[in-house]
TORKOL-4160 file (C-alpha; in steps of 0.2 Angstrom, whole numbers, padded with zeros to 4 digits, m for minus):
403
<pt num="1" X="0650" Y="0608" Z="0940"/>
<pt num="2" X="0663" Y="0614" Z="0933"/>
<pt num="3" X="0664" Y="0600" Z="0924"/>
<pt num="4" X="0649" Y="0595" Z="0918"/>
<pt num="5" X="0651" Y="0614" Z="0910"/>
<pt num="6" X="0665" Y="0607" Z="0902"/>
<pt num="7" X="0657" Y="0594" Z="0894"/>
<pt num="8" X="0641" Y="0604" Z="0888"/>
<pt num="9" X="0649" Y="0617" Z="0879"/>
<pt num="10" X="0659" Y="0606" Z="0866"/>
<pt num="11" X="0643" Y="0594" Z="0863"/>
<pt num="12" X="0633" Y="0610" Z="0862"/>
<pt num="13" X="0646" Y="0618" Z="0847"/>
<pt num="14" X="0644" Y="0600" Z="0839"/>
<pt num="15" X="0626" Y="0601" Z="0839"/>
<pt num="16" X="0628" Y="0620" Z="0832"/>
<pt num="17" X="0641" Y="0615" Z="0819"/>
<pt num="18" X="0630" Y="0602" Z="0813"/>
<pt num="19" X="0615" Y="0613" Z="0812"/>
<pt num="20" X="0625" Y="0626" Z="0801"/>
<pt num="21" X="0632" Y="0613" Z="0790"/>
<pt num="22" X="0617" Y="0604" Z="0786"/>
<pt num="23" X="0608" Y="0623" Z="0783"/>
<pt num="24" X="0623" Y="0628" Z="0773"/>
<pt num="25" X="0619" Y="0611" Z="0763"/>
<pt num="26" X="0600" Y="0615" Z="0763"/>
<pt num="27" X="0602" Y="0631" Z="0753"/>
<pt num="28" X="0618" Y="0625" Z="0742"/>
<pt num="29" X="0606" Y="0609" Z="0736"/>
<pt num="30" X="0592" Y="0621" Z="0732"/>
<pt num="31" X="0603" Y="0634" Z="0724"/>
<pt num="32" X="0609" Y="0621" Z="0712"/>
<pt num="33" X="0595" Y="0614" Z="0709"/>
<pt num="34" X="0585" Y="0630" Z="0703"/>
<pt num="35" X="0599" Y="0633" Z="0692"/>
<pt num="36" X="0598" Y="0616" Z="0685"/>
<pt num="37" X="0583" Y="0618" Z="0682"/>
<pt num="38" X="0583" Y="0634" Z="0672"/>
<pt num="39" X="0595" Y="0626" Z="0664"/>
<pt num="40" X="0585" Y="0614" Z="0658"/>
<pt num="41" X="0570" Y="0624" Z="0655"/>
<pt num="42" X="0582" Y="0637" Z="0642"/>
<pt num="43" X="0586" Y="0619" Z="0634"/>
<pt num="44" X="0570" Y="0614" Z="0631"/>
<pt num="45" X="0564" Y="0631" Z="0628"/>
<pt num="46" X="0577" Y="0629" Z="0612"/>
<pt num="47" X="0574" Y="0612" Z="0609"/>
<pt num="48" X="0553" Y="0617" Z="0606"/>
<pt num="49" X="0560" Y="0631" Z="0597"/>
<pt num="50" X="0569" Y="0623" Z="0583"/>
<pt num="51" X="0554" Y="0610" Z="0581"/>
<pt num="52" X="0543" Y="0628" Z="0578"/>
<pt num="53" X="0555" Y="0631" Z="0565"/>
<pt num="54" X="0554" Y="0615" Z="0558"/>
<pt num="55" X="0536" Y="0615" Z="0558"/>
<pt num="56" X="0536" Y="0629" Z="0549"/>
<pt num="57" X="0547" Y="0623" Z="0535"/>
<pt num="58" X="0532" Y="0614" Z="0528"/>
<pt num="59" X="0536" Y="0598" Z="0514"/>
<pt num="60" X="0537" Y="0605" Z="0496"/>
<pt num="61" X="0522" Y="0593" Z="0490"/>
<pt num="62" X="0513" Y="0598" Z="0503"/>
<pt num="63" X="0515" Y="0617" Z="0498"/>
<pt num="64" X="0511" Y="0614" Z="0479"/>
<pt num="65" X="0495" Y="0603" Z="0483"/>
<pt num="66" X="0488" Y="0613" Z="0495"/>
<pt num="67" X="0493" Y="0629" Z="0484"/>
<pt num="68" X="0485" Y="0621" Z="0468"/>
<pt num="69" X="0463" Y="0621" Z="0478"/>
<pt num="70" X="0466" Y="0640" Z="0476"/>
<pt num="71" X="0474" Y="0645" Z="0462"/>
<pt num="72" X="0463" Y="0645" Z="0446"/>
<pt num="73" X="0463" Y="0646" Z="0426"/>
<pt num="74" X="0459" Y="0662" Z="0419"/>
<pt num="75" X="0448" Y="0662" Z="0403"/>
<pt num="76" X="0442" Y="0679" Z="0394"/>
<pt num="77" X="0434" Y="0685" Z="0380"/>
<pt num="78" X="0434" Y="0701" Z="0371"/>
<pt num="79" X="0433" Y="0713" Z="0357"/>
<pt num="80" X="0451" Y="0708" Z="0354"/>
<pt num="81" X="0448" Y="0688" Z="0354"/>
<pt num="82" X="0452" Y="0678" Z="0368"/>
<pt num="83" X="0465" Y="0678" Z="0383"/>
<pt num="84" X="0471" Y="0666" Z="0396"/>
<pt num="85" X="0479" Y="0669" Z="0413"/>
<pt num="86" X="0482" Y="0663" Z="0429"/>
<pt num="87" X="0474" Y="0669" Z="0448"/>
<pt num="88" X="0472" Y="0664" Z="0466"/>
<pt num="89" X="0461" Y="0665" Z="0479"/>
<pt num="90" X="0464" Y="0674" Z="0493"/>
<pt num="91" X="0448" Y="0678" Z="0506"/>
<pt num="92" X="0432" Y="0669" Z="0510"/>
<pt num="93" X="0421" Y="0681" Z="0497"/>
<pt num="94" X="0428" Y="0672" Z="0481"/>
<pt num="95" X="0440" Y="0685" Z="0479"/>
<pt num="96" X="0453" Y="0680" Z="0463"/>
<pt num="97" X="0468" Y="0691" Z="0463"/>
<pt num="98" X="0480" Y="0693" Z="0446"/>
<pt num="99" X="0485" Y="0705" Z="0434"/>
<pt num="100" X="0474" Y="0716" Z="0425"/>
<pt num="101" X="0482" Y="0714" Z="0408"/>
<pt num="102" X="0471" Y="0693" Z="0411"/>
<pt num="103" X="0456" Y="0702" Z="0410"/>
<pt num="104" X="0458" Y="0723" Z="0403"/>
<pt num="105" X="0444" Y="0724" Z="0389"/>
<pt num="106" X="0434" Y="0708" Z="0393"/>
<pt num="107" X="0415" Y="0706" Z="0391"/>
<pt num="108" X="0417" Y="0688" Z="0401"/>
<pt num="109" X="0428" Y="0681" Z="0412"/>
<pt num="110" X="0427" Y="0663" Z="0415"/>
<pt num="111" X="0435" Y="0652" Z="0429"/>
<pt num="112" X="0444" Y="0634" Z="0431"/>
<pt num="113" X="0447" Y="0628" Z="0449"/>
<pt num="114" X="0460" Y="0614" Z="0449"/>
<pt num="115" X="0445" Y="0602" Z="0453"/>
<pt num="116" X="0440" Y="0605" Z="0433"/>
<pt num="117" X="0426" Y="0614" Z="0437"/>
<pt num="118" X="0419" Y="0632" Z="0429"/>
<pt num="119" X="0413" Y="0648" Z="0434"/>
<pt num="120" X="0410" Y="0665" Z="0428"/>
<pt num="121" X="0416" Y="0679" Z="0435"/>
<pt num="122" X="0415" Y="0698" Z="0439"/>
<pt num="123" X="0430" Y="0710" Z="0441"/>
<pt num="124" X="0426" Y="0721" Z="0455"/>
<pt num="125" X="0443" Y="0730" Z="0452"/>
<pt num="126" X="0458" Y="0733" Z="0440"/>
<pt num="127" X="0472" Y="0744" Z="0441"/>
<pt num="128" X="0474" Y="0761" Z="0428"/>
<pt num="129" X="0495" Y="0761" Z="0431"/>
<pt num="130" X="0498" Y="0741" Z="0440"/>
<pt num="131" X="0496" Y="0729" Z="0432"/>
<pt num="132" X="0485" Y="0721" Z="0446"/>
<pt num="133" X="0466" Y="0717" Z="0446"/>
<pt num="134" X="0452" Y="0707" Z="0456"/>
<pt num="135" X="0439" Y="0696" Z="0450"/>
<pt num="136" X="0422" Y="0687" Z="0461"/>
<pt num="137" X="0417" Y="0672" Z="0461"/>
<pt num="138" X="0402" Y="0668" Z="0471"/>
<pt num="139" X="0402" Y="0649" Z="0470"/>
<pt num="140" X="0421" Y="0650" Z="0477"/>
<pt num="141" X="0417" Y="0659" Z="0493"/>
<pt num="142" X="0420" Y="0649" Z="0510"/>
<pt num="143" X="0431" Y="0640" Z="0503"/>
<pt num="144" X="0445" Y="0649" Z="0511"/>
<pt num="145" X="0461" Y="0656" Z="0500"/>
<pt num="146" X="0479" Y="0658" Z="0498"/>
<pt num="147" X="0488" Y="0665" Z="0513"/>
<pt num="148" X="0496" Y="0683" Z="0511"/>
<pt num="149" X="0509" Y="0687" Z="0521"/>
<pt num="150" X="0513" Y="0706" Z="0521"/>
<pt num="151" X="0525" Y="0707" Z="0532"/>
<pt num="152" X="0538" Y="0696" Z="0525"/>
<pt num="153" X="0552" Y="0705" Z="0513"/>
<pt num="154" X="0561" Y="0690" Z="0506"/>
<pt num="155" X="0579" Y="0690" Z="0501"/>
<pt num="156" X="0588" Y="0686" Z="0486"/>
<pt num="157" X="0592" Y="0669" Z="0486"/>
<pt num="158" X="0577" Y="0663" Z="0493"/>
<pt num="159" X="0568" Y="0649" Z="0486"/>
<pt num="160" X="0550" Y="0652" Z="0478"/>
<pt num="161" X="0536" Y="0643" Z="0469"/>
<pt num="162" X="0527" Y="0647" Z="0452"/>
<pt num="163" X="0511" Y="0643" Z="0451"/>
<pt num="164" X="0498" Y="0642" Z="0434"/>
<pt num="165" X="0494" Y="0639" Z="0418"/>
<pt num="166" X="0505" Y="0642" Z="0404"/>
<pt num="167" X="0501" Y="0640" Z="0388"/>
<pt num="168" X="0485" Y="0632" Z="0396"/>
<pt num="169" X="0490" Y="0617" Z="0404"/>
<pt num="170" X="0483" Y="0620" Z="0424"/>
<pt num="171" X="0495" Y="0620" Z="0440"/>
<pt num="172" X="0509" Y="0620" Z="0431"/>
<pt num="173" X="0523" Y="0624" Z="0445"/>
<pt num="174" X="0540" Y="0630" Z="0443"/>
<pt num="175" X="0552" Y="0631" Z="0454"/>
<pt num="176" X="0564" Y="0644" Z="0457"/>
<pt num="177" X="0575" Y="0658" Z="0467"/>
<pt num="178" X="0573" Y="0677" Z="0468"/>
<pt num="179" X="0591" Y="0683" Z="0458"/>
<pt num="180" X="0586" Y="0702" Z="0460"/>
<pt num="181" X="0573" Y="0716" Z="0468"/>
<pt num="182" X="0568" Y="0729" Z="0463"/>
<pt num="183" X="0568" Y="0729" Z="0445"/>
<pt num="184" X="0558" Y="0743" Z="0436"/>
<pt num="185" X="0554" Y="0743" Z="0415"/>
<pt num="186" X="0543" Y="0744" Z="0404"/>
<pt num="187" X="0534" Y="0737" Z="0391"/>
<pt num="188" X="0531" Y="0740" Z="0371"/>
<pt num="189" X="0511" Y="0744" Z="0370"/>
<pt num="190" X="0507" Y="0741" Z="0389"/>
<pt num="191" X="0500" Y="0756" Z="0398"/>
<pt num="192" X="0506" Y="0748" Z="0415"/>
<pt num="193" X="0520" Y="0752" Z="0425"/>
<pt num="194" X="0533" Y="0739" Z="0431"/>
<pt num="195" X="0540" Y="0744" Z="0445"/>
<pt num="196" X="0550" Y="0738" Z="0459"/>
<pt num="197" X="0549" Y="0721" Z="0454"/>
<pt num="198" X="0555" Y="0703" Z="0461"/>
<pt num="199" X="0568" Y="0698" Z="0449"/>
<pt num="200" X="0565" Y="0677" Z="0450"/>
<pt num="201" X="0573" Y="0664" Z="0440"/>
<pt num="202" X="0556" Y="0651" Z="0438"/>
<pt num="203" X="0551" Y="0654" Z="0420"/>
<pt num="204" X="0535" Y="0662" Z="0416"/>
<pt num="205" X="0526" Y="0658" Z="0402"/>
<pt num="206" X="0509" Y="0666" Z="0391"/>
<pt num="207" X="0495" Y="0660" Z="0402"/>
<pt num="208" X="0509" Y="0658" Z="0419"/>
<pt num="209" X="0501" Y="0679" Z="0422"/>
<pt num="210" X="0493" Y="0684" Z="0437"/>
<pt num="211" X="0495" Y="0669" Z="0448"/>
<pt num="212" X="0507" Y="0666" Z="0464"/>
<pt num="213" X="0522" Y="0668" Z="0468"/>
<pt num="214" X="0527" Y="0658" Z="0485"/>
<pt num="215" X="0539" Y="0660" Z="0498"/>
<pt num="216" X="0545" Y="0640" Z="0498"/>
<pt num="217" X="0551" Y="0642" Z="0517"/>
<pt num="218" X="0535" Y="0650" Z="0524"/>
<pt num="219" X="0520" Y="0644" Z="0511"/>
<pt num="220" X="0512" Y="0661" Z="0509"/>
<pt num="221" X="0510" Y="0672" Z="0495"/>
<pt num="222" X="0525" Y="0689" Z="0492"/>
<pt num="223" X="0519" Y="0693" Z="0475"/>
<pt num="224" X="0509" Y="0693" Z="0459"/>
<pt num="225" X="0519" Y="0686" Z="0444"/>
<pt num="226" X="0518" Y="0694" Z="0430"/>
<pt num="227" X="0530" Y="0697" Z="0417"/>
<pt num="228" X="0547" Y="0689" Z="0408"/>
<pt num="229" X="0558" Y="0691" Z="0396"/>
<pt num="230" X="0556" Y="0688" Z="0379"/>
<pt num="231" X="0569" Y="0672" Z="0380"/>
<pt num="232" X="0559" Y="0665" Z="0395"/>
<pt num="233" X="0573" Y="0664" Z="0406"/>
<pt num="234" X="0568" Y="0676" Z="0419"/>
<pt num="235" X="0550" Y="0681" Z="0427"/>
<pt num="236" X="0546" Y="0696" Z="0435"/>
<pt num="237" X="0533" Y="0697" Z="0451"/>
<pt num="238" X="0522" Y="0714" Z="0457"/>
<pt num="239" X="0526" Y="0712" Z="0475"/>
<pt num="240" X="0513" Y="0709" Z="0485"/>
<pt num="241" X="0516" Y="0723" Z="0498"/>
<pt num="242" X="0512" Y="0736" Z="0486"/>
<pt num="243" X="0495" Y="0730" Z="0479"/>
<pt num="244" X="0490" Y="0723" Z="0495"/>
<pt num="245" X="0476" Y="0738" Z="0503"/>
<pt num="246" X="0469" Y="0741" Z="0486"/>
<pt num="247" X="0465" Y="0722" Z="0483"/>
<pt num="248" X="0456" Y="0726" Z="0502"/>
<pt num="249" X="0449" Y="0743" Z="0495"/>
<pt num="250" X="0439" Y="0732" Z="0479"/>
<pt num="251" X="0436" Y="0717" Z="0491"/>
<pt num="252" X="0426" Y="0729" Z="0502"/>
<pt num="253" X="0417" Y="0741" Z="0494"/>
<pt num="254" X="0410" Y="0729" Z="0479"/>
<pt num="255" X="0392" Y="0724" Z="0479"/>
<pt num="256" X="0386" Y="0708" Z="0471"/>
<pt num="257" X="0370" Y="0714" Z="0467"/>
<pt num="258" X="0381" Y="0726" Z="0456"/>
<pt num="259" X="0392" Y="0714" Z="0448"/>
<pt num="260" X="0390" Y="0707" Z="0430"/>
<pt num="261" X="0390" Y="0688" Z="0430"/>
<pt num="262" X="0384" Y="0686" Z="0411"/>
<pt num="263" X="0391" Y="0672" Z="0403"/>
<pt num="264" X="0391" Y="0653" Z="0398"/>
<pt num="265" X="0406" Y="0642" Z="0406"/>
<pt num="266" X="0402" Y="0628" Z="0399"/>
<pt num="267" X="0394" Y="0633" Z="0384"/>
<pt num="268" X="0413" Y="0644" Z="0381"/>
<pt num="269" X="0425" Y="0631" Z="0388"/>
<pt num="270" X="0418" Y="0615" Z="0384"/>
<pt num="271" X="0413" Y="0613" Z="0367"/>
<pt num="272" X="0427" Y="0600" Z="0358"/>
<pt num="273" X="0428" Y="0585" Z="0360"/>
<pt num="274" X="0447" Y="0588" Z="0363"/>
<pt num="275" X="0440" Y="0599" Z="0378"/>
<pt num="276" X="0431" Y="0587" Z="0387"/>
<pt num="277" X="0446" Y="0573" Z="0385"/>
<pt num="278" X="0459" Y="0585" Z="0394"/>
<pt num="279" X="0446" Y="0590" Z="0405"/>
<pt num="280" X="0444" Y="0570" Z="0410"/>
<pt num="281" X="0461" Y="0570" Z="0409"/>
<pt num="282" X="0464" Y="0582" Z="0421"/>
<pt num="283" X="0451" Y="0579" Z="0433"/>
<pt num="284" X="0455" Y="0559" Z="0435"/>
<pt num="285" X="0474" Y="0567" Z="0441"/>
<pt num="286" X="0468" Y="0577" Z="0450"/>
<pt num="287" X="0459" Y="0565" Z="0460"/>
<pt num="288" X="0473" Y="0549" Z="0459"/>
<pt num="289" X="0486" Y="0564" Z="0466"/>
<pt num="290" X="0475" Y="0572" Z="0480"/>
<pt num="291" X="0471" Y="0551" Z="0487"/>
<pt num="292" X="0492" Y="0551" Z="0486"/>
<pt num="293" X="0493" Y="0566" Z="0496"/>
<pt num="294" X="0480" Y="0557" Z="0511"/>
<pt num="295" X="0469" Y="0573" Z="0507"/>
<pt num="296" X="0454" Y="0563" Z="0504"/>
<pt num="297" X="0441" Y="0574" Z="0510"/>
<pt num="298" X="0444" Y="0585" Z="0493"/>
<pt num="299" X="0445" Y="0567" Z="0482"/>
<pt num="300" X="0427" Y="0564" Z="0489"/>
<pt num="301" X="0421" Y="0582" Z="0483"/>
<pt num="302" X="0424" Y="0577" Z="0467"/>
<pt num="303" X="0411" Y="0564" Z="0468"/>
<pt num="304" X="0395" Y="0567" Z="0463"/>
<pt num="305" X="0378" Y="0568" Z="0470"/>
<pt num="306" X="0372" Y="0551" Z="0471"/>
<pt num="307" X="0390" Y="0543" Z="0472"/>
<pt num="308" X="0390" Y="0554" Z="0489"/>
<pt num="309" X="0376" Y="0546" Z="0493"/>
<pt num="310" X="0380" Y="0526" Z="0488"/>
<pt num="311" X="0398" Y="0530" Z="0498"/>
<pt num="312" X="0398" Y="0540" Z="0515"/>
<pt num="313" X="0415" Y="0547" Z="0518"/>
<pt num="314" X="0419" Y="0538" Z="0530"/>
<pt num="315" X="0416" Y="0525" Z="0517"/>
<pt num="316" X="0425" Y="0532" Z="0503"/>
<pt num="317" X="0439" Y="0535" Z="0513"/>
<pt num="318" X="0441" Y="0516" Z="0520"/>
<pt num="319" X="0442" Y="0511" Z="0502"/>
<pt num="320" X="0458" Y="0521" Z="0501"/>
<pt num="321" X="0469" Y="0522" Z="0518"/>
<pt num="322" X="0474" Y="0505" Z="0519"/>
<pt num="323" X="0485" Y="0510" Z="0503"/>
<pt num="324" X="0501" Y="0518" Z="0503"/>
<pt num="325" X="0508" Y="0523" Z="0485"/>
<pt num="326" X="0495" Y="0521" Z="0471"/>
<pt num="327" X="0503" Y="0520" Z="0452"/>
<pt num="328" X="0492" Y="0523" Z="0440"/>
<pt num="329" X="0498" Y="0511" Z="0422"/>
<pt num="330" X="0485" Y="0513" Z="0408"/>
<pt num="331" X="0471" Y="0524" Z="0408"/>
<pt num="332" X="0457" Y="0522" Z="0393"/>
<pt num="333" X="0445" Y="0535" Z="0390"/>
<pt num="334" X="0428" Y="0537" Z="0378"/>
<pt num="335" X="0417" Y="0551" Z="0376"/>
<pt num="336" X="0398" Y="0543" Z="0377"/>
<pt num="337" X="0384" Y="0552" Z="0368"/>
<pt num="338" X="0378" Y="0562" Z="0382"/>
<pt num="339" X="0393" Y="0568" Z="0382"/>
<pt num="340" X="0398" Y="0560" Z="0398"/>
<pt num="341" X="0412" Y="0548" Z="0398"/>
<pt num="342" X="0417" Y="0531" Z="0402"/>
<pt num="343" X="0435" Y="0529" Z="0409"/>
<pt num="344" X="0446" Y="0515" Z="0414"/>
<pt num="345" X="0462" Y="0516" Z="0424"/>
<pt num="346" X="0473" Y="0502" Z="0429"/>
<pt num="347" X="0481" Y="0506" Z="0446"/>
<pt num="348" X="0493" Y="0498" Z="0457"/>
<pt num="349" X="0489" Y="0500" Z="0475"/>
<pt num="350" X="0505" Y="0497" Z="0491"/>
<pt num="351" X="0498" Y="0490" Z="0506"/>
<pt num="352" X="0508" Y="0486" Z="0519"/>
<pt num="353" X="0503" Y="0471" Z="0528"/>
<pt num="354" X="0517" Y="0471" Z="0542"/>
<pt num="355" X="0535" Y="0477" Z="0546"/>
<pt num="356" X="0540" Y="0462" Z="0535"/>
<pt num="357" X="0527" Y="0458" Z="0522"/>
<pt num="358" X="0520" Y="0469" Z="0509"/>
<pt num="359" X="0509" Y="0468" Z="0493"/>
<pt num="360" X="0502" Y="0475" Z="0477"/>
<pt num="361" X="0485" Y="0476" Z="0473"/>
<pt num="362" X="0482" Y="0479" Z="0456"/>
<pt num="363" X="0464" Y="0487" Z="0454"/>
<pt num="364" X="0455" Y="0490" Z="0440"/>
<pt num="365" X="0440" Y="0506" Z="0443"/>
<pt num="366" X="0429" Y="0510" Z="0430"/>
<pt num="367" X="0423" Y="0530" Z="0431"/>
<pt num="368" X="0409" Y="0537" Z="0422"/>
<pt num="369" X="0414" Y="0556" Z="0423"/>
<pt num="370" X="0402" Y="0568" Z="0417"/>
<pt num="371" X="0391" Y="0585" Z="0418"/>
<pt num="372" X="0379" Y="0587" Z="0435"/>
<pt num="373" X="0373" Y="0606" Z="0440"/>
<pt num="374" X="0383" Y="0611" Z="0421"/>
<pt num="375" X="0402" Y="0605" Z="0433"/>
<pt num="376" X="0413" Y="0591" Z="0431"/>
<pt num="377" X="0409" Y="0577" Z="0441"/>
<pt num="378" X="0416" Y="0557" Z="0445"/>
<pt num="379" X="0397" Y="0553" Z="0443"/>
<pt num="380" X="0402" Y="0531" Z="0444"/>
<pt num="381" X="0415" Y="0522" Z="0453"/>
<pt num="382" X="0416" Y="0505" Z="0454"/>
<pt num="383" X="0432" Y="0494" Z="0459"/>
<pt num="384" X="0438" Y="0477" Z="0455"/>
<pt num="385" X="0454" Y="0470" Z="0462"/>
<pt num="386" X="0462" Y="0456" Z="0449"/>
<pt num="387" X="0477" Y="0450" Z="0459"/>
<pt num="388" X="0487" Y="0453" Z="0473"/>
<pt num="389" X="0511" Y="0452" Z="0471"/>
<pt num="390" X="0517" Y="0449" Z="0488"/>
<pt num="391" X="0536" Y="0457" Z="0492"/>
<pt num="392" X="0545" Y="0450" Z="0508"/>
<pt num="393" X="0558" Y="0460" Z="0517"/>
<pt num="394" X="0569" Y="0444" Z="0509"/>
<pt num="395" X="0561" Y="0449" Z="0491"/>
<pt num="396" X="0565" Y="0467" Z="0494"/>
<pt num="397" X="0584" Y="0465" Z="0497"/>
<pt num="398" X="0587" Y="0453" Z="0483"/>
<pt num="399" X="0580" Y="0464" Z="0473"/>
<pt num="400" X="0592" Y="0480" Z="0480"/>
<pt num="401" X="0606" Y="0466" Z="0478"/>
<pt num="402" X="0604" Y="0464" Z="0459"/>
<pt num="403" X="0603" Y="0484" Z="0455"/>
């Protein structure tokens, strides 16, 4: 009996120690696993955060293209003659922000969009001391606008993009930095006060006034371009935070029934053959720009109604989606008797057949561009494939060695 007790006790102690060890190991393993998962989660969170930050910094070309859709050229007539400036749509009501000095004393206000469409605008608000104004264009309603960031306070040295129509050259882009802040000055012969402006290195020339100043990193509007030095090497922009509340008030209190939309945009803006040629050239440039950026919907919107009946949007997209970069080698424009234009474009389309073979397709495209419902449209589009050139990976390597 005594010997049995002596044997049972060590066995019991061994089992107890074994159970205790397993329990401690289990607790330790769970705790280690939770810590490891915690570290892993933090790492994943950091990676996701970095990816989100990267996504916020948009591609420069994309920022410019998206902005150009909502930047307009403004031309006015009044007792002192004609004036030209820029502006940008900022809401779904078709309201265009610009400078007060662009539309001051204007009897007629005309707006030209990035796709060469002309509309009559009405002034719904204009500053007495601040050089800011708001125009309404009903045809631009429900098409979105540029995003304004009133919470962003840029720093000196931040990269910026200025878009406008200097000397009538629509949608011209200048890139620079914010070189100073809180700049104040007066302009001889002007009633407007310029206080606490951003000083920028981007050139602000005649016609740039009223265009947006865009923050490069976020792609949002932070100011309205307003003035420049006589040497043209320095520009000044009104921070949007100074005038945003007033823009909202003007927009909210405006009544379309009480606004004056007198004027004939085509009679004013497309009188001469030279102007027509310029507009057609601009429309063709914009058409191919949208294709190269794979913005097929915008390119399709440039077609007239009959062309949109002939080509559905999916059919139109299929014509160009296989193309990589499109390079135009030649363009000819001829004005017809009915004020439409016949345009011939030679272009090279890069087609990737597989990983090793790439082809260049050489096209001749014939356009008829003219007015439909008083707006410039592509009324006819016919493509002809002239030839193909095949490039292999070996050809590319040989070309690189020669160069």
